[in-house]
Backbone as numpy.savetxt, mean C-alpha at the origin, in Angstrom:
# Nx Ny Nz CAx CAy CAz Cx Cy Cz
-4.25 -19.83 -14.81 -5.25 -19.14 -14.00 -5.79 -17.95 -14.78
-7.10 -17.77 -14.73 -7.74 -16.67 -15.47 -7.90 -15.46 -14.54
-7.22 -14.37 -14.88 -7.28 -13.14 -14.09 -8.02 -12.08 -14.88
-9.03 -11.49 -14.26 -9.78 -10.42 -14.89 -9.49 -9.10 -14.21
-9.04 -8.11 -14.97 -8.71 -6.80 -14.43 -9.86 -5.85 -14.70
-10.39 -5.25 -13.65 -11.41 -4.20 -13.78 -10.71 -2.85 -13.76
-10.69 -2.17 -14.90 -10.06 -0.85 -15.00 -8.75 -0.90 -15.76
-8.65 -0.06 -16.80 -7.45 -0.03 -17.64 -6.70 1.28 -17.48
-6.72 1.82 -16.26 -5.97 3.04 -15.96 -4.55 2.71 -15.56
-3.97 3.60 -14.73 -2.57 3.45 -14.36 -2.27 2.13 -13.68
-3.01 1.79 -12.63 -2.71 0.56 -11.90 -3.11 -0.68 -12.70
-4.17 -0.59 -13.48 -4.52 -1.71 -14.33 -3.40 -2.07 -15.28
-2.74 -1.05 -15.85 -1.61 -1.29 -16.74 -0.41 -1.87 -15.99
-0.15 -1.36 -14.78 0.95 -1.91 -13.99 0.72 -3.39 -13.72
-0.48 -3.73 -13.30 -0.77 -5.13 -12.99 -0.69 -6.01 -14.23
-1.22 -5.52 -15.36 -1.17 -6.31 -16.59 0.27 -6.59 -17.00
1.15 -5.61 -16.80 2.56 -5.81 -17.18 3.21 -6.91 -16.35
2.76 -7.11 -15.12 3.33 -8.17 -14.27 2.71 -9.53 -14.61
1.40 -9.55 -14.84 0.77 -10.81 -15.22 1.34 -11.35 -16.52
1.74 -10.44 -17.41 2.30 -10.86 -18.70 3.57 -11.68 -18.52
4.25 -11.51 -17.39 5.48 -12.26 -17.11 5.20 -13.62 -16.48
3.93 -13.91 -16.20 3.55 -15.17 -15.55 2.97 -16.11 -16.60
3.69 -17.17 -16.97 3.26 -18.01 -18.09 1.94 -18.74 -17.88
1.52 -18.93 -16.64 0.29 -19.68 -16.39 -0.91 -18.77 -16.16
-0.79 -17.48 -16.49 -1.87 -16.53 -16.25 -2.43 -16.03 -17.59
-3.74 -16.08 -17.70 -4.46 -15.56 -18.87 -5.24 -14.32 -18.42
-5.01 -13.19 -19.07 -5.59 -11.92 -18.63 -6.72 -11.47 -19.55
-7.84 -11.10 -18.94 -8.90 -10.37 -19.62 -9.17 -9.10 -18.83
-9.97 -8.20 -19.39 -10.20 -6.94 -18.69 -11.52 -6.33 -19.13
-12.00 -5.38 -18.32 -13.12 -4.53 -18.72 -12.75 -3.10 -18.44
-13.02 -2.24 -19.42 -12.80 -0.80 -19.31 -13.92 -0.09 -20.07
-14.60 0.84 -19.39 -15.75 1.51 -19.99 -15.35 2.56 -21.03
-14.12 3.07 -20.96 -13.63 4.06 -21.92 -13.09 3.33 -23.15
-13.73 3.48 -24.32 -13.30 2.73 -25.51 -11.86 3.00 -25.92
-11.41 4.24 -25.79 -10.03 4.56 -26.18 -9.04 3.84 -25.27
-9.27 3.92 -23.95 -8.40 3.21 -23.01 -8.43 1.70 -23.24
-9.64 1.19 -23.52 -9.78 -0.25 -23.73 -8.97 -0.71 -24.94
-9.03 0.07 -26.02 -8.28 -0.29 -27.21 -6.78 -0.27 -26.98
-6.31 0.75 -26.29 -4.88 0.85 -25.99 -4.42 -0.31 -25.11
-5.22 -0.63 -24.12 -4.87 -1.71 -23.18 -4.80 -3.05 -23.90
-5.80 -3.31 -24.74 -5.85 -4.58 -25.45 -4.66 -4.75 -26.38
-4.32 -3.68 -27.11 -3.18 -3.75 -28.03 -1.87 -3.90 -27.27
-1.75 -3.20 -26.16 -0.49 -3.21 -25.43 -0.21 -4.56 -24.78
-1.24 -5.18 -24.20 -1.01 -6.38 -23.40 -1.56 -7.65 -24.04
-2.22 -7.51 -25.18 -2.79 -8.69 -25.81 -3.89 -9.32 -24.97
-4.56 -8.50 -24.18 -5.59 -9.00 -23.27 -6.95 -8.97 -23.95
-7.82 -9.87 -23.54 -9.15 -9.99 -24.11 -10.10 -9.01 -23.44
-10.71 -8.11 -24.21 -11.66 -7.14 -23.67 -13.03 -7.79 -23.51
-13.61 -7.65 -22.32 -14.92 -8.22 -22.05 -15.99 -7.15 -22.23
-17.22 -7.59 -22.50 -18.30 -6.66 -22.82 -18.86 -5.95 -21.60
-18.72 -6.53 -20.42 -19.28 -5.93 -19.21 -18.50 -6.41 -17.99
-18.73 -5.72 -16.87 -18.10 -6.15 -15.62 -18.55 -7.55 -15.24
-19.85 -7.83 -15.41 -20.36 -9.14 -15.03 -19.78 -10.25 -15.91
-19.60 -9.96 -17.20 -18.97 -10.95 -18.08 -17.55 -11.23 -17.63
-16.84 -10.18 -17.24 -15.46 -10.35 -16.77 -15.42 -11.23 -15.52
-16.28 -10.92 -14.56 -16.29 -11.68 -13.31 -16.62 -13.15 -13.58
-17.61 -13.39 -14.44 -18.02 -14.76 -14.73 -16.90 -15.56 -15.40
-16.07 -14.90 -16.20 -15.03 -15.59 -16.97 -13.70 -15.71 -16.23
-13.63 -15.23 -14.98 -12.35 -15.15 -14.26 -12.32 -16.07 -13.05
-11.10 -16.52 -12.71 -10.87 -17.19 -11.43 -10.54 -16.18 -10.35
-9.86 -15.10 -10.76 -9.44 -14.02 -9.86 -9.87 -12.70 -10.48
-10.45 -11.83 -9.66 -10.81 -10.49 -10.11 -9.88 -9.49 -9.45
-9.21 -8.69 -10.27 -8.24 -7.69 -9.81 -8.89 -6.32 -10.01
-9.26 -5.67 -8.91 -10.01 -4.41 -8.97 -9.04 -3.23 -8.97
-8.97 -2.55 -10.12 -8.10 -1.37 -10.28 -8.95 -0.17 -10.68
-10.02 0.04 -9.94 -10.98 1.11 -10.20 -10.82 2.22 -9.17
-11.43 3.41 -9.43 -11.44 4.45 -8.40 -11.97 3.92 -7.07
-11.48 4.49 -5.99 -11.73 3.95 -4.65 -13.21 3.84 -4.31
-14.02 4.78 -4.78 -15.43 4.75 -4.42 -16.20 3.63 -5.13
-15.54 2.89 -6.02 -16.17 1.75 -6.68 -15.70 0.41 -6.12
-14.79 0.44 -5.17 -14.20 -0.80 -4.67 -15.23 -1.73 -4.03
-16.09 -1.19 -3.18 -17.05 -2.06 -2.49 -17.98 -2.74 -3.48
-18.56 -1.98 -4.39 -19.53 -2.54 -5.33 -18.96 -3.73 -6.10
-17.79 -3.53 -6.68 -17.26 -4.59 -7.54 -16.55 -5.68 -6.75
-16.05 -5.34 -5.57 -15.54 -6.38 -4.69 -16.64 -7.33 -4.27
-17.80 -6.78 -3.90 -18.92 -7.62 -3.49 -19.45 -8.46 -4.65
-19.51 -7.86 -5.83 -19.98 -8.63 -7.00 -19.10 -9.86 -7.22
-17.79 -9.67 -7.13 -16.87 -10.79 -7.34 -16.99 -11.82 -6.23
-17.08 -11.36 -4.99 -17.18 -12.28 -3.85 -18.47 -13.10 -3.93
-19.57 -12.46 -4.31 -20.85 -13.18 -4.43 -20.80 -14.23 -5.54
-19.90 -14.02 -6.50 -19.68 -15.03 -7.55 -18.59 -16.02 -7.15
-18.12 -15.89 -5.89 -17.12 -16.79 -5.31 -15.80 -16.74 -6.08
-15.42 -15.53 -6.47 -14.14 -15.32 -7.14 -13.17 -14.67 -6.17
-11.91 -15.12 -6.19 -10.87 -14.48 -5.38 -10.70 -13.04 -5.84
-10.42 -12.15 -4.89 -10.35 -10.72 -5.21 -9.02 -10.13 -4.75
-8.35 -9.47 -5.68 -7.23 -8.59 -5.32 -7.76 -7.17 -5.43
-7.67 -6.41 -4.33 -8.23 -5.06 -4.28 -7.10 -4.04 -4.14
-6.96 -3.19 -5.15 -5.96 -2.13 -5.01 -6.27 -1.28 -3.78
-5.20 -0.73 -3.20 -5.40 0.11 -2.03 -5.98 1.46 -2.47
-6.65 2.16 -1.54 -7.08 1.69 -0.24 -8.21 0.68 -0.39
-8.41 -0.13 0.63 -9.37 -1.22 0.55 -10.74 -0.75 0.09
-11.27 0.30 0.72 -12.57 0.86 0.38 -12.55 2.36 0.69
-13.64 3.03 0.36 -13.73 4.48 0.58 -14.09 4.84 2.00
-14.75 3.93 2.74 -15.10 4.20 4.14 -14.80 2.97 4.99
-14.72 3.18 6.30 -14.49 2.06 7.21 -15.67 1.09 7.21
-16.89 1.63 7.11 -18.07 0.77 7.10 -18.06 -0.12 5.86
-17.70 0.46 4.72 -17.59 -0.34 3.50 -16.53 -1.43 3.66
-15.43 -1.06 4.30 -14.35 -2.03 4.51 -14.80 -3.20 5.36
-15.53 -2.91 6.44 -16.06 -3.99 7.29 -16.97 -4.91 6.48
-17.82 -4.29 5.66 -18.75 -5.09 4.85 -18.00 -5.99 3.88
-16.98 -5.43 3.22 -16.23 -6.20 2.23 -15.46 -7.35 2.88
-14.76 -7.05 3.97 -13.99 -8.09 4.66 -14.93 -9.17 5.21
-16.03 -8.74 5.80 -16.99 -9.70 6.34 -17.57 -10.61 5.26
-17.87 -10.02 4.10 -18.42 -10.82 3.00 -17.42 -11.86 2.52
-16.16 -11.46 2.41 -15.12 -12.40 1.97 -14.92 -13.52 2.98
-14.87 -13.17 4.26 -14.69 -14.18 5.30 -15.88 -15.14 5.34
-17.09 -14.60 5.25 -18.29 -15.44 5.31 -18.35 -16.40 4.12
-17.90 -15.92 2.96 -17.95 -16.75 1.75 -16.75 -17.67 1.61
-15.73 -17.46 2.45 -14.51 -18.24 2.31 -13.74 -17.92 1.05
-13.83 -16.65 0.62 -13.20 -16.21 -0.62 -11.94 -15.41 -0.30
-10.81 -15.70 -0.94 -9.60 -14.90 -0.70 -9.79 -13.45 -1.11
-9.37 -12.54 -0.24 -9.40 -11.10 -0.51 -8.10 -10.52 -0.01
-7.35 -9.85 -0.89 -6.08 -9.26 -0.48 -6.02 -7.80 -0.89
-5.71 -6.90 0.06 -5.53 -5.49 -0.27 -4.14 -5.25 -0.85
-4.03 -4.30 -1.77 -2.76 -4.04 -2.45 -1.84 -3.13 -1.68
-1.37 -3.57 -0.53 -0.40 -2.79 0.26 1.01 -3.13 -0.22
1.33 -2.64 -1.41 2.52 -3.08 -2.13 3.83 -2.64 -1.48
3.80 -1.61 -0.64 5.05 -1.14 -0.02 5.70 -2.26 0.79
4.93 -3.16 1.35 5.51 -4.30 2.09 6.44 -5.14 1.20
6.24 -5.07 -0.11 7.00 -5.91 -1.03 8.16 -5.17 -1.68
8.29 -3.87 -1.45 9.46 -3.15 -1.94 10.68 -3.62 -1.15
11.78 -3.95 -1.82 12.89 -4.60 -1.12 13.46 -3.78 0.03
13.54 -2.45 -0.13 14.08 -1.63 0.97 13.17 -1.69 2.20
11.86 -1.61 1.95 10.91 -1.63 3.06 10.84 -3.03 3.69
10.89 -4.06 2.86 10.85 -5.43 3.40 12.10 -5.71 4.23
13.27 -5.29 3.74 14.51 -5.52 4.48 14.52 -4.73 5.78
14.09 -3.47 5.72 14.05 -2.65 6.93 13.09 -3.24 7.96
11.96 -3.74 7.50 11.00 -4.40 8.41 11.68 -5.55 9.15
12.42 -6.37 8.40 13.10 -7.50 9.03 14.16 -7.06 10.02
14.90 -6.00 9.69 15.94 -5.48 10.59 15.32 -5.02 11.91
14.20 -4.30 11.81 13.53 -3.81 13.02 12.97 -4.97 13.83
12.31 -5.90 13.16 11.68 -7.02 13.86 12.70 -7.95 14.53
13.88 -8.07 13.93 14.92 -8.90 14.55 15.53 -8.25 15.78
15.27 -6.96 15.96 15.83 -6.25 17.10 17.20 -5.67 16.85
17.64 -5.62 15.58 18.97 -5.10 15.27 19.15 -3.64 15.69
18.04 -2.88 15.72 18.11 -1.47 16.12 17.78 -1.28 17.59
17.60 -2.35 18.32 17.17 -2.22 19.71 15.69 -1.93 19.77
15.29 -1.13 20.74 13.88 -0.75 20.89 13.59 0.43 19.99
12.69 0.30 18.99 12.37 1.43 18.11 11.78 2.59 18.90
12.25 3.79 18.61 11.78 4.98 19.32 11.08 5.96 18.39
11.68 6.21 17.22 11.16 7.22 16.30 11.26 6.70 14.87
10.22 6.94 14.09 10.24 6.63 12.66 9.73 7.84 11.89
10.30 8.03 10.72 9.87 9.14 9.86 9.79 8.64 8.43
8.67 8.92 7.77 8.47 8.51 6.38 7.97 9.70 5.58
8.53 9.87 4.38 8.06 10.90 3.46 7.79 10.25 2.11
6.64 10.55 1.54 6.27 9.99 0.24 5.51 11.05 -0.56
5.88 11.22 -1.81 5.07 12.12 -2.62 5.77 12.73 -3.80
4.99 13.46 -4.57 5.43 14.18 -5.75 4.26 15.01 -6.22
4.02 15.03 -7.53 2.83 15.69 -8.06 1.72 14.66 -8.15
0.48 15.14 -8.28 -0.66 14.23 -8.35 -0.58 13.36 -9.59
-1.08 12.12 -9.52 -1.10 11.25 -10.70 -1.83 11.92 -11.85
-1.20 11.95 -13.03 -1.75 12.71 -14.16 -2.93 12.02 -14.82
-2.82 10.72 -15.03 -3.83 10.04 -15.82 -5.21 10.07 -15.20
-5.30 10.14 -13.88 -6.59 10.10 -13.19 -6.79 11.33 -12.32
-6.23 12.45 -12.76 -6.22 13.62 -11.89 -7.62 14.07 -11.50
-8.59 13.92 -12.40 -9.93 14.41 -12.11 -10.52 13.74 -10.87
-10.48 12.40 -10.83 -11.08 11.74 -9.67 -10.16 11.79 -8.46
-8.85 11.84 -8.66 -7.93 11.98 -7.53 -8.15 13.31 -6.81
-8.40 14.37 -7.57 -8.56 15.69 -6.96 -9.91 15.88 -6.29
-10.86 14.99 -6.55 -12.15 15.00 -5.86 -12.02 14.10 -4.64
-11.81 14.70 -3.47 -11.53 13.91 -2.28 -12.72 13.07 -1.84
-13.93 13.43 -2.29 -15.08 12.59 -1.99 -14.94 11.22 -2.64
-14.18 11.16 -3.73 -13.95 9.89 -4.42 -12.65 9.22 -3.97
-11.58 10.00 -3.88 -10.26 9.41 -3.61 -9.90 9.39 -2.12
-10.50 10.31 -1.34 -10.11 10.45 0.06 -8.92 11.36 0.27
-8.38 11.91 -0.83 -7.24 12.81 -0.69 -5.96 12.06 -0.39
-4.92 12.84 -0.11 -3.59 12.25 0.03 -3.48 11.32 1.24
-4.24 11.58 2.29 -4.16 10.73 3.48 -4.69 9.32 3.20
-5.78 9.24 2.47 -6.39 7.94 2.21 -5.72 7.22 1.05
-5.33 7.96 0.02 -4.80 7.30 -1.16 -3.30 7.06 -1.12
-2.54 7.96 -0.50 -1.08 7.85 -0.53 -0.50 7.46 0.83
-0.88 8.19 1.87 -0.32 7.92 3.20 -0.69 6.54 3.72
-1.77 5.97 3.20 -2.19 4.63 3.65 -1.08 3.60 3.43
-0.21 3.82 2.42 0.95 2.95 2.23 1.83 2.94 3.49
2.12 4.14 3.97 3.07 4.27 5.08 2.43 3.95 6.42
1.15 4.25 6.56 0.44 3.83 7.77 0.49 2.30 7.89
0.28 1.62 6.78 0.32 0.15 6.81 1.71 -0.35 7.17
2.75 0.19 6.50 4.10 -0.31 6.75 4.54 -0.04 8.19
4.23 1.14 8.70 4.62 1.47 10.07 3.90 0.60 11.09
2.63 0.36 10.88 1.89 -0.51 11.80 2.42 -1.94 11.73
2.70 -2.43 10.53 3.27 -3.77 10.33 4.63 -3.90 11.03
5.39 -2.81 11.02 6.76 -2.84 11.53 6.85 -2.49 13.01
6.05 -1.51 13.46 6.18 -1.00 14.83 5.01 -1.38 15.74
3.96 -1.96 15.20 2.85 -2.38 16.04 1.65 -1.45 15.97
0.69 -1.69 16.84 -0.58 -0.96 16.80 -0.39 0.53 17.12
-1.20 1.34 16.46 -1.18 2.79 16.66 -2.19 3.17 17.74
-1.73 3.92 18.72 -2.58 4.33 19.84 -3.34 5.61 19.53
-2.68 6.58 18.89 -3.34 7.86 18.60 -2.72 8.52 17.38
-3.50 9.45 16.80 -3.12 10.10 15.54 -3.41 11.59 15.65
-2.46 12.41 15.18 -2.67 13.86 15.08 -2.18 14.28 13.70
-3.00 15.03 12.96 -2.66 15.32 11.57 -3.08 16.73 11.18
-2.36 17.27 10.19 -2.71 18.51 9.52 -2.65 18.27 8.02
-3.64 18.82 7.30 -3.73 18.59 5.86 -4.18 19.85 5.15
-3.57 20.13 4.00 -3.97 21.27 3.17 -5.34 21.01 2.56
-5.58 19.79 2.11 -6.79 19.50 1.35 -7.97 19.03 2.16
-7.77 18.63 3.42 -8.86 18.03 4.19 -10.02 19.00 4.42
-9.72 20.28 4.56 -10.78 21.25 4.81 -11.59 21.54 3.55
-10.91 21.63 2.39 -11.59 21.98 1.14 -12.25 20.77 0.48
-11.63 19.62 0.59 -12.17 18.42 -0.03 -11.92 18.33 -1.52
-10.98 19.14 -2.01 -10.68 19.10 -3.44 -9.28 19.65 -3.67
-8.73 19.34 -4.84 -7.46 19.93 -5.26 -6.23 19.25 -4.71
-5.05 19.85 -4.97 -3.78 19.29 -4.49 -3.79 19.17 -2.96
-2.96 18.27 -2.47 -3.03 17.97 -1.04 -1.64 17.71 -0.47
-1.49 18.08 0.79 -0.27 17.83 1.56 -0.70 17.56 2.98
-0.10 16.57 3.62 -0.47 16.25 5.00 0.75 15.85 5.80
0.71 16.20 7.07 1.74 15.82 8.03 1.03 15.14 9.20
1.42 13.93 9.52 0.71 13.13 10.52 1.67 12.59 11.56
1.28 12.70 12.82 2.06 12.16 13.93 1.32 10.96 14.51
2.00 9.83 14.55 1.44 8.60 15.11 2.12 8.28 16.44
1.34 7.91 17.43 1.89 7.38 18.67 1.52 5.91 18.75
2.53 5.06 18.90 2.32 3.61 18.93 2.13 3.12 20.36
1.47 1.99 20.51 1.26 1.42 21.84 2.57 1.11 22.53
3.62 0.88 21.76 4.95 0.60 22.32 5.60 1.83 22.93
5.06 3.03 22.62 5.67 4.28 23.05 6.44 4.97 21.94
6.72 4.26 20.85 7.40 4.87 19.70 6.49 5.90 19.04
7.10 6.83 18.31 6.32 7.80 17.55 6.70 7.71 16.08
5.75 8.05 15.21 5.98 8.06 13.78 5.57 9.39 13.19
6.32 9.84 12.20 6.13 11.13 11.55 5.95 10.83 10.06
4.76 11.09 9.50 4.45 10.72 8.12 4.12 11.97 7.32
4.93 12.25 6.30 4.72 13.39 5.41 4.25 12.85 4.06
3.13 13.38 3.57 2.51 12.87 2.35 2.11 14.05 1.47
2.49 14.02 0.19 2.22 15.19 -0.64 1.93 14.85 -2.09
1.01 15.60 -2.68 0.79 15.64 -4.12 1.19 17.02 -4.65
2.03 17.73 -3.93 2.34 19.13 -4.27 3.83 19.39 -4.41
4.64 18.37 -4.62 6.09 18.54 -4.69 6.53 18.72 -6.13
6.96 19.93 -6.52 7.36 20.15 -7.92 8.64 19.44 -8.30
9.39 18.95 -7.32 10.67 18.29 -7.61 10.49 16.85 -8.09
9.27 16.34 -8.06 9.03 14.98 -8.51 8.93 13.99 -7.37
8.61 12.75 -7.73 8.31 11.74 -6.72 9.57 11.30 -5.98
9.42 11.14 -4.68 10.53 10.73 -3.82 9.97 10.03 -2.59
10.68 9.02 -2.12 10.31 8.30 -0.90 11.52 8.22 0.01
11.34 8.57 1.28 12.40 8.41 2.27 11.81 7.83 3.55
12.66 7.14 4.32 12.24 6.77 5.67 13.46 6.65 6.56
13.22 6.80 7.85 14.22 6.57 8.89 13.54 5.85 10.03
14.23 4.90 10.64 13.78 4.30 11.89 14.96 4.33 12.85
14.76 4.94 14.02 15.82 5.04 15.02 15.42 4.25 16.26
16.37 3.45 16.75 16.13 2.67 17.96 17.22 2.87 18.97
17.15 2.15 20.07 18.10 2.32 21.16 19.51 1.86 20.80
19.65 1.09 19.70 20.96 0.59 19.32 21.35 0.91 17.88
20.58 1.76 17.22 20.99 2.09 15.85 19.88 2.75 15.06
20.19 2.96 13.78 19.30 3.68 12.89 19.40 3.08 11.49
18.28 3.10 10.78 18.25 2.69 9.38 17.58 3.79 8.58
18.09 4.05 7.37 17.50 5.10 6.55 17.46 4.69 5.08
16.48 5.24 4.38 16.28 4.97 2.95 15.96 6.28 2.25
16.53 6.46 1.07 16.20 7.59 0.20 16.17 7.05 -1.22
15.02 7.15 -1.88 14.87 6.56 -3.20 15.76 7.21 -4.25
16.32 8.38 -3.94 17.19 9.06 -4.90 18.67 8.75 -4.70
18.99 7.97 -3.69 20.39 7.65 -3.40 20.72 6.21 -3.79
22.00 5.95 -3.98 22.49 4.60 -4.19 23.73 4.39 -3.32
23.77 3.39 -2.45 22.67 2.46 -2.16 21.52 3.18 -1.47
20.32 2.66 -1.67 19.14 3.37 -1.17 18.79 3.02 0.26
19.50 2.07 0.87 19.21 1.68 2.25 20.52 1.56 3.01
20.60 2.26 4.16 21.81 2.23 4.98 21.43 2.09 6.44
22.27 1.40 7.19 22.05 1.29 8.63 23.31 1.67 9.37
23.14 2.10 10.61 24.25 2.30 11.53 23.79 1.79 12.89
24.51 0.80 13.42 24.17 0.26 14.73 25.33 0.50 15.68
25.04 0.52 16.97 26.13 0.67 17.93 27.06 -0.52 17.81
28.34 -0.27 18.01 29.31 -1.36 17.93 28.99 -2.44 18.95
28.44 -2.04 20.09 28.05 -3.03 21.10 26.97 -3.95 20.54
26.03 -3.35 19.79 24.96 -4.16 19.22 25.48 -5.09 18.15
26.50 -4.65 17.40 27.05 -5.50 16.34 28.07 -6.49 16.86
28.40 -6.41 18.16 29.30 -7.38 18.77 30.77 -7.04 18.65
31.09 -5.84 18.14 32.50 -5.50 17.94 33.08 -4.64 19.05
32.25 -4.20 19.99 32.75 -3.35 21.07 31.77 -3.39 22.22
32.24 -3.08 23.39 31.35 -2.96 24.55 30.99 -1.52 24.83
31.52 -0.60 24.04 31.25 0.82 24.24 30.01 1.22 23.44
28.88 1.49 24.12 27.65 1.79 23.39 27.69 3.12 22.66
28.72 3.94 22.90 28.81 5.22 22.20 29.41 5.06 20.81
29.98 3.91 20.54 30.61 3.66 19.25 29.57 3.16 18.26
29.53 3.78 17.09 28.55 3.38 16.07 29.27 2.79 14.87
28.78 1.67 14.39 29.36 1.02 13.22 28.42 1.19 12.04
28.81 1.99 11.02 27.95 2.15 9.85 27.95 0.88 9.02
26.78 0.45 8.59 26.65 -0.74 7.77 25.80 -0.39 6.57
26.34 -0.57 5.38 25.55 -0.34 4.18 24.74 -1.60 3.87
23.48 -1.38 3.61 22.60 -2.50 3.35 21.87 -2.25 2.05
21.90 -3.21 1.10 21.29 -3.07 -0.21 19.79 -2.87 -0.13
19.05 -3.09 -1.20 19.56 -3.63 -2.45 20.24 -2.56 -3.31
21.41 -2.89 -3.85 22.13 -1.96 -4.70 22.02 -2.33 -6.17
21.81 -3.62 -6.48 21.73 -4.06 -7.87 20.33 -3.80 -8.42
20.21 -3.60 -9.75 18.87 -3.45 -10.35 18.02 -4.68 -10.08
16.72 -4.47 -9.91 15.82 -5.58 -9.64 15.57 -6.38 -10.91
15.53 -7.70 -10.78 15.07 -8.53 -11.89 13.54 -8.41 -11.95
12.94 -8.76 -13.10 11.47 -8.68 -13.17 10.78 -9.46 -12.06
11.37 -10.61 -11.68 10.75 -11.44 -10.64 10.94 -10.88 -9.24
11.80 -9.88 -9.08 11.98 -9.22 -7.78 11.18 -7.93 -7.69
10.55 -7.52 -8.79 9.76 -6.30 -8.80 8.64 -6.42 -7.76
8.43 -5.39 -6.93 7.46 -5.52 -5.83 6.04 -5.82 -6.30
5.64 -5.25 -7.43 4.29 -5.54 -7.93 4.19 -6.99 -8.41
5.25 -7.48 -9.05 5.27 -8.88 -9.47 5.20 -9.80 -8.25
6.03 -9.52 -7.24 6.04 -10.36 -6.04 4.69 -10.33 -5.35
4.11 -9.15 -5.22 2.80 -9.02 -4.57 1.75 -9.86 -5.28
1.65 -9.73 -6.60 0.61 -10.43 -7.35 0.89 -11.92 -7.46
2.14 -12.30 -7.66 2.46 -13.73 -7.81 2.26 -14.48 -6.50
2.62 -13.87 -5.38 2.41 -14.55 -4.09 0.92 -14.63 -3.75
0.15 -13.63 -4.17 -1.30 -13.70 -4.00 -1.87 -14.87 -4.80
-1.49 -14.97 -6.07 -1.99 -16.07 -6.90 -1.55 -17.43 -6.36
-0.32 -17.51 -5.86 0.15 -18.76 -5.26 -0.73 -19.16 -4.07
-1.11 -18.16 -3.26 -1.96 -18.45 -2.10 -3.34 -18.92 -2.54
-3.88 -18.29 -3.58 -5.19 -18.70 -4.09 -5.12 -20.13 -4.62
-4.10 -20.42 -5.42 -3.96 -21.77 -5.99 -3.73 -22.82 -4.90
-2.95 -22.45 -3.88 -2.61 -23.40 -2.83 -3.64 -23.52 -1.73
-4.62 -22.62 -1.73 -5.67 -22.67 -0.72 -5.22 -22.24 0.66
-4.17 -21.38 0.73 -3.74 -20.90 2.04 -3.93 -19.39 2.15
-3.64 -18.85 3.33 -3.90 -17.44 3.60 -3.08 -16.54 2.67
-3.69 -15.44 2.25 -3.00 -14.49 1.37 -1.93 -13.75 2.17
-0.88 -13.23 1.50 0.23 -12.58 2.21 -0.16 -11.38 3.06
-1.16 -10.62 2.63 -1.65 -9.49 3.41 -3.13 -9.72 3.67
-3.49 -9.96 4.92 -4.88 -10.24 5.27 -5.75 -9.01 5.03
-7.02 -9.20 4.67 -7.88 -8.04 4.45 -8.04 -7.16 5.68
-7.99 -7.77 6.87 -8.08 -6.98 8.10 -6.90 -6.02 8.24
-5.74 -6.40 7.66 -4.57 -5.52 7.69 -4.82 -4.28 6.84
-5.43 -4.48 5.68 -5.79 -3.34 4.85 -6.80 -2.44 5.53
-7.74 -3.05 6.27 -8.72 -2.26 7.00 -8.05 -1.46 8.11
-7.09 -2.05 8.80 -6.40 -1.35 9.89 -5.65 -0.12 9.37
-5.01 -0.24 8.20 -4.34 0.92 7.60 -5.36 1.99 7.25
-6.51 1.55 6.76 -7.59 2.47 6.43 -8.06 3.21 7.68
-8.15 2.50 8.80 -8.60 3.12 10.05 -7.64 4.21 10.51
-6.34 4.00 10.33 -5.36 5.04 10.68 -5.55 6.25 9.77
-5.78 6.00 8.48 -5.99 7.11 7.54 -7.23 7.91 7.90
-8.30 7.24 8.29 -9.51 7.97 8.65 -9.35 8.71 9.98
-8.57 8.16 10.89 -8.26 8.91 12.11 -7.48 10.17 11.77
-6.55 10.07 10.82 -5.79 11.25 10.39 -6.69 12.28 9.74
-7.62 11.83 8.90 -8.57 12.76 8.28 -9.42 13.47 9.33
-9.92 12.70 10.29 -10.73 13.31 11.36 -9.92 14.30 12.17
-8.67 13.97 12.46 -7.81 14.87 13.20 -7.53 16.15 12.42
-7.27 16.00 11.12 -6.98 17.16 10.28 -8.17 18.12 10.22
-9.36 17.58 10.27 -10.56 18.42 10.20 -10.93 19.03 11.55
-10.67 18.29 12.62 -11.11 18.73 13.95 -10.02 19.41 14.77
-8.76 19.14 14.44 -7.65 19.64 15.25 -7.42 18.85 16.52
-8.10 17.71 16.66 -7.99 16.88 17.86 -7.10 15.66 17.62
-6.60 15.10 18.72 -5.91 13.81 18.67 -6.98 12.72 18.61
-6.83 11.77 17.68 -7.85 10.76 17.44 -7.28 9.36 17.64
-8.07 8.49 18.24 -7.70 7.08 18.36 -8.28 6.31 17.18
-7.46 5.54 16.45 -8.00 4.77 15.32 -9.00 3.71 15.78
-9.98 3.44 14.92 -10.94 2.37 15.19 -10.24 1.02 15.14
-10.83 0.04 15.80 -10.34 -1.33 15.76 -11.35 -2.21 15.03
-10.86 -3.20 14.30 -11.74 -4.08 13.54 -12.43 -5.05 14.50
-13.74 -5.07 14.45 -14.51 -5.99 15.30 -15.61 -6.64 14.47
């Protein structure tokens, strides 16, 4: 399968490293910066194309790893050429652009998948399954923290929130997607952000989500943490709790009531259960590899992609509700895809 990568920045390199492990994938790319293009070509042995249109024409799949404000333009170009599209998150820079992109893909019958890679991280995937099976009882509270310092390689466009959308759109969208996937639809959003008022520079945001189920979610997102990148989450339910800390080993732990685990009828008794993954990931278990390989499998097999484009749009809608709340000080209801 011929995969064309648009953009040789941070995510373009991550994706190329995973495609290199797939024996049936041939990678080409386009990058407007000659220095980046040369480095990318030498590193991955990929064929540099002369233009975006040449890349699209020569590819079966177009993988868009460009700044967010360019997603719609190049997504539409690929769709109009009837090429399958993998779109790095966030799906688009605005909700209206997202509707246009999803609608174009559906009308053309072209696969489009947003890069909501957190769903494929083993700790998040396992926790999702634990919650969905009901092992924790009825979910009541969830808390997620993600962040570090701003990405260095693309700091200029990341710090311009008109292009990136700031930390809520670029970073928190990971956790908005995972929480919605795990806990259901979001009813309302309340948020505070350091960068939302200025529209530039480092950013930190704290967002409260209320779910239709009655559960609440607490999402902390930052590009201002001098201690470095870290991810944590907790989900607490009526029969137990699960927690993850990327700096701990094992990184995922649960504790359920003994009654829930079947070892006691006393609901006050809690049975701690350690839950992996504890072993290093093999290349084929890497979340980016799994995300991209399952997408390509869906394209080749002619079936639905693992993450529907409407799911990426829904995460985007929560992020924009958070941005509106941070600017207005009001509680906001996320838009629904129609």
